[in-house]
N, C-alpha and C positions, 0 to 999 in steps of 0.2 A: 299421383298428385291430383288433388281436388282443388279446383279454382272456381269460386263463386262468392258473391258478396253476402249471401244469406247463410247465417250460421246454422240454422235449423236444417237447411238443405245439405250443407256440407256434412253435418253429423248424420243425416239420414243415409247419405251415400257411404259414409264411413261404416255405419252399422251393417249395411248390406254386404259390403266387401269383407269386413272382419267376421261376419257370421259364417261366410263360406270359406274364407282364407284367414283363419285366426292369427297367423304369423305375418300377415301383410304389413309392410312398412308404409305408412301413409303420412304425407305432408299435406296439410290443408291451408289454403292461401285465400285471404280476403283482399280483393283488389281495391276495395274502397278505403279500408283502414291502413293497409300496408302500401298502397300505391300501385298503379298499373305496372304490370311486368313490361320491361322494355321490348321493343320490336325484335331485338337480337337475342331475346331469351330462347335458348335451344332445347330446353326440357331434358337436358342430358342427365342420365342416371335413373330415369323413370321408365318403368315398363309400360305404363299407361298414363295418359293425362285425361282426367274426367273434367270436362269443361262445361260449367253451367252457363246460362244465358244472361245472368245478372252481373253487371260490371259497373254499377254507378252510372256515370255520364257516357259510358261507351256501350255501343250496341254489341250484343253477344255474337251475332253473325260476323261482325267486323273483326272481333277478336279471333274468332275461329279462322277467318280468312288469313289474318296476319300469321297465325301459327302454322297454317297449312303451307304457307309460302317458304317456311324455313326448311332448308335441306336437312334430311335425316332426323326430322322431329319425331318423337315417339308417337305411337298410335293415339289418336284423339277420339274419345267418345263424347259426343255433344248432347247436352240436355237442354233442349230448347222449348219453345212454346208452340201452340197450334198456329199462331200468327206468323212465326218465322220458319215454319216447317218447310215451305217450298224453297226458300233461299238456302237454308241449311242443307237440304237434300241436294241442291245443285252443286254445292261445294264438295260433297261426298266425303264427310269424315269417315273414320273407320267403323263407327257405329253411331246411331242416332236414336234418342228417346225423347218423349214428351215429359218434361219434368214433373208435371202434375198427375201423371198416370203411370207411375213406375210400379211394375210387378216384380217381386223378388226373383222368382224363377226365371222369367224372361230376361231380366237384367243379368243374372249370373251366366245364363247360357250365352248371351250376347258378349259379355266380357271375356268369357272363356274362348269363344270363337276368335275374338280379336287377338288374344294371347297366343292361341295355337297358330294363327296365321303369322304372327310376329316371329314365333320360334321357327316356323318353316322357312321364312325369309332369312333368318339368322343362320340356320343350318346350311343353307345353300351357299352362303358367302363366308361362313365362319372359318377362321384360321386355326380353330382348335379341334377340328374334326380329324380323328385318327382311327386306326383299326383297333377298337376297344377289345376285340376278341384276342388279339395277340399282344395287347398291352403296349403297342407302339403309338407314340404321340409325336407329330411332326415338329413341334416347337419346343416342348419341354423335355430336354434330354436328361438322362440320369435317373428317371423315375419310371416305374412300371405301374400303369394304371390298373386298379382292381375293380372299382365300381363307383358310380355316381352317388353321392350322398344327398345332394339337394342343390338349391340355388338361393342366392340372395338378390338384393336389389340390382346389382350390376355384375355378379360373378357366378360362375359355376363352381361347385364344391365336390371334390373327389377324394376317395380313399386311394392312396398310392403307396408304393414301397420304394424307398431309396435303394437303387441298385448296388451302391458301393457298401452300404452297411446293413441292408435288409431291414431297416427301420421303417415301420409303418407311420405314415404322416397323412395329414389332410392338406390337399393342394387346393388353394383358392385361386381360380384363374379368371382374370379380367375378360369379360365378354367383348368389350369394345376396344378399339385400337388407339393407343396413344399417338399423338402427332396429327390427328385429324380434329378439326374444330369441334365437332359435335361430341367428341370423346374426352376433351380436355378436363371437363368438370369431374367426370367419373374417374378418370385416371388419377387426378390429384387426390380425390377422396380415397382411392385405393391405396396410394402411397402413404397418405396420412394415417390410414388405419394401421399399416405396417409399422410406421415410425412410432405411432402411439404405443403399440404393444411392445415393440422391440426395445423401447427405452425403459421398460419396467422389468426388473428382475425380482419377481415375487412368486412364492409357491402357489398362490391362488389365482394367478393370471396365466392364461394359456401361453406356452412357450413357442417362440418363433425360431425356426431353424434356418430359413433361407428366403431371400428375395431375388427373383429373377426378372430382369427387364430386357426385352429385345426390341428390335425395330418395330414389331407389330404385335407384341403381347407383353403381359406381365403376370407374375404369379407369386404367391406366398406359400411356403411350406411351413406348416405349423404342427404342433403336437396333436396326435390322435387320442381322443378321450373316449376310451372304450366303455365307460360306465353309463353313457347316455345322458340325457338332460334332466334337470330337476323337475320339469313338468311331468315326465313319465313316472319319476319316483314319487311325486306327490299323489298321483292317481292311485298308487298302491298303498298310500298312507305312510307318514313319517313319524316315528316315535319322538317323544318330546326331547329326549337327550340328543338325538341326531339332529333335530331341528335347531337346537341351540348351537351345536357344533357347526352346522352349516352357516348359520347367520353370523357367527363369529368370524368364520373364514371369509365370507363375502364382505363383511364390514372391513376386515383387514385389507382385502384387495381394493375396496373403494378408497380406503385411506391412502394407499399408494397411488391410485389413479388421480385422486384429487390433489395429492402433493405435487403432481406434475402439471397442475393447472388444467386438467382435463375433466370434463363431465361425460358420463356414459350416456345418459339421456334415453336409453331403451332397456333399462333393467327389468327383466322378466324371467320366469322359470326356464323358458326356452333358450335363454342366453347364459345359463348357468349349467356347467357340465360337471360330470363326476369322472374321476379316474378309477381304475380297477381297485385301488387301495381305499376308495371311499372319500378321498379328499376332493375339494371343490376347485374348479377353475372357471374364472370369468372369461367369457368370449364375446365376440361380435361387437367390435368398436366402430361399426359402420356408421353409426349416428353420433359417435363421440365428437365433442366440439372443444377445440382449444380457443382461447381468447384471441390467438394470433391468426386463426383461420378465417380467410375471406371467402364467403359463399357467393354463389351467382345471384341469389336473391336474399333479401333481408330476412332476419329471423322474426321481425315483427309481423304478427299475423299468421305465422306458421305453427302447425301442430305436428310434432314428431312423436312416434312411439305407439304404445298399445293402451287404449283407454282404461282397461282394468287396473293398470299399474301407474297411471299418470298422477302426478301431483296436481293439486288444484290450479296452481299457476301455469303449469305446463299445458293442462287441458284447455285453458283459456288463451293460449298463445302468448302468454306474458314471458318476460325474461326469467331465466332459471339460473340457479347456482347449485353448489354441492348439496344443499338441503333438499332439492328436488329428488336427487338420487336416494337420499335418506328416506324420503317419503315412500318411494317405490319399494325400497327394501322393507319398510314397515308393512306394506301390503303383502309382500311375499312371506314375511315372518308370520303374520296372522294366518295366511293360507296354509303354511306348513303346519302350524300348531293345531288348526281346527279342521283342515280339509275343505274349507269353504273360502270363497272370495268375500271380502268385507262389504263390497258394494256391487249389486247386480241390478240391471234394468234391461228393458226391452230394446233400448237404442243406445248408441254410443253417447249421444247428447245427454241421455238420462244418467248414464254412469258418470260422466263428467260433472253433472249437476250434483250428484250425491257426494262425490269426492269433496266438493266445495261447501256443501250445506248440511249433509246428514250428520247425526250425532256420531261420535267416535264409537267404533265397534267394541263390544264387550266380550272378553274371553270367558269360557266356562270357569266355574269356581276352582276346579282342580288346577287351572293354569293362571290363577289370579296373581301370582308373584311376578308375572311378566306384563301386567296391565299398565303399570306406571311407565315402563320403558316404551311400550307400544303407543301410549298416549303422546309421548314426546316425539315419537317418530312420525305419527300420523296427524299431528296438529295441523289445522287448516292454514294458519299463517306460518310462513317460514321462520319468523322471529320467535315463535313459540316452540319450535322444534329443537332437537339436539342440533348443535351447530357444526359438528364434524362427525365423521364415521368412527373416529377414534373413541368418542364418547360412548358409542354402542358397545364396543369391546369392554370399556371400563365398567359399564352397568352390568354386563353379563358376568 
């Protein structure tokens, strides 16, 4: 999470982070337009909080001190000024930089050190440490662990085999413990993700097999998608016919998602998986939002997702609806057809600017039959776009 009143500075940090960690999930918060975060703000669900020194009428060091007083607050990296360097150093954040003198390499090394230290602390107190060599896990019974696949904002992700059926599944295990104050936000989001996906019976949405909740853990068992993600497939090149088939399937999945009153909000090639038979499955609803969901902090002023695939309204932290997901899908469609992203820039802020102001990208002549559809998916104003994912299927 990035907190600072200066939009250019938030975008600069976002660029540094996404350059090194392209799949990082980032929320950017402006304390002047969205309001100061309350003293009880816990930072739950974040691996790092990047705290700038500009907070309108509040002193940055004072905000730093408030957060450091919170029990179990995530690691804080403070970006201060030469004037407040002494005070900030006395408070001992997890890392400290001068905001006007940021070097990419030293920043990434610093953030990596903080993350490594965080993982060491988590591993010594983790309730999910088992003997991975023998496949024994102390809390999640009935599954044989095979290997770790990765991690998300608040979960570890593993390939496992269900002992009763020998079915290979993906186990998503909550890192933090429900029932403790600092974990409540992450636990609620974890359950919301399960409920969001489990409520949808659609061939192009990942299948959920099981939800397990114990006194000190939670896990989701879901379909293992052996075909890899769309990002890898795009690197090899996707034939036109396959690109159209994929976009139809993703649009169909979005129609089902939107029909449940849910927005995905982080649609990108890394969140679109393939099965062995070549069919598409939409995954990772960790940023999905239902109108009924109450978040710990307001959506106003927040930016979620990945800049390359953000709609203009999402990139500026404005309210979004189904048409924002349609825009993201338009970006993916263009990239599948051409092998290139429609908008590129040296900074995250530059990419966001191009989404809102650059001319619509043009397809090569051989793909001209898709230009009208693409124009209606990538229109700058939501009112000028296709209004539902169902319309994409109809056009194709």
